N, C-alpha and C positions, 0 to 999 in steps of 0.2 A: 504494500500500500504506500509506503514511504517513497519508493522509487517512482511510482506512478504520479504522485503529487509533485515530486521534484521535476520529473519530465514535463508535466503539465505547466509548472511554473516557468521552466526554461522555454517552452514553446510560446507561452504568453509573452515573455520578455522579448523573444525574437520577433514575434508578430508586432508588438508595440514599437520596437526599433525600426522595423521596415516601414511602418505607417508614418513614422516621423521623418522620413528622409527626403520628401519632395514637396514642392509648391508651398514652402513657407514655414518650416518648423524649427530648424536650428536657431538658437539664440546667439547672436554675436556677443562677444565678451564685454563690450563697452556700451554704456547707455549715453545717449545724447540728450541735451536739453531740447525740449520740444516747444516750438512756438505754435500756439493754437491758430487754426484757420478761421478767419472771420468771413463767413459766406455772404455774398451780395446777391440779392434777388436777380434772377436772370429770366429772359423770355423763354417760354416753353418751346421745346423741340418735339414735334409730334413723333418723329422716328425714335428719339431718345426715350420718350415715355413708353413707346411700344416695347423697346428693349428692356426697360426697367420692369414693366408689368410681366413680360414673358419670363424674365429672370426669377421673379417672385414665385412663379409656378414650379421652379426647380428646387426650392428649399427642401432640404433633407435628402436629396439624391446622394447616393454614396460616392465617395472619392475613389478614383482609380488612376494611378499614374499613367499618363498617355491616353486617358479616356476621353472620347470625343462625342459620346452620346449618353443619354440618361440610362439606357438599358444596360450598357457596359460599365457605367460609372464615368465620372468626369474629373479631369484635373483643371487647374485654373485656366489655362489657355484654351483647352478643349471646351470648357463651359462657355467662355466668351465667344469662341468661333461658332459653336452650336447656336447660341442665342442670337447673335447677329444674323446668322444665316436664316434661321426660322422666323424671327420677328420682323426683319426688314429686308431680307434677301441680299444681305451684304456679305461678301466673302472676306473673312479675316482669318488668315491661316498662319501657322507657325507658333513659335514659343512666345512667352510673355515679352522677352527681349525683342523678338521680331516685331511684335505689335507696337512696342514702344518706339520703334523707328518710323512708324507710319502715323497717319492722322495728323492733326494739328495740335501742337502743345498749347495748353491753356493755363492761366493762373488758377491755382487751387480754389481761390475765393469765388471763381466764376463757374464752378462745377454745376452741371445740370444732370438730371436723371439720364442714364444711358452713356455718359462719358466713362472713359476708362481711367482707373487709378492704378499706379504701379508702385511696387515696394521692393526693397532689397531685403530679402528674408533668408538668403543662403550665403551671405557675404559675397554676393555677386549682383551687380546692378540689374535691375528690372527682372528679378527672378520670380516675381509673383504679380498677378493682375487680378483686378476685380472690377465690377460695374457699379458705378455710383448710382444710388437710388433716391437720393435727396435727404435733407435734414441731417447731414453729416454722417450718413450711413452708406455702406457698400455691401454688395453680395459677392461671394467668392466661394471657390472650392479649395479649401485648405486641406492638407493631409492630416493636420491635427484634428482629432475627434472625427475624422473621416466622413464629413457630410457637408453639402452646400449649405451655407449659413450667412446670416447678416452680422456684420460687425460695425462698430463706429470708427470713423477716421481718427478720433482722439483716443482710441483704445491704447492702453499702456504698451501693448506689444507693437501695434501697427503704426502709431503716430511717429515714433522716432525712425521708422523704416520707410516712411513715405518718400518717394522720389519725384514723381511727376504725374501730371494728369494730361490726357489727350482726348480730343473730341473727333468724331468722324461725321458730325452733322453740322449743317449751315456753315 
């Protein structure tokens, strides 16, 4: 019985370690001072709203490294690619870093629903991407806790790792 419990514990530890390896889990050793984003009201983007609403329907979908559809699971860039394709017929392919090179960079204070937000979560620029949904919140597919979820931009984990915002609309 003791061997089985020990084996089970080791398997759980290995599973936990594998889940924490992609799309935003390792914690860099230094903390930076975070300057809060003061959002300014912006005109509505119809396409951006469609993206944000479609994204909300994917909350709780399972995480899968390299996943590009809800049936198989999603990773951060696969989620963005899937949502933009289905919601507004726009092809956004590649990794989070690839997506960060396209679109138009915007000031964080001018974020609107549907815009993309990028983070350095693996000690590598633009290693994680999410979709801004309004009110200082974004939806993303992190490997930690293994589900698509909503987090705040001022979250103690994400705020110091925020790098850039991009829009693909207007």
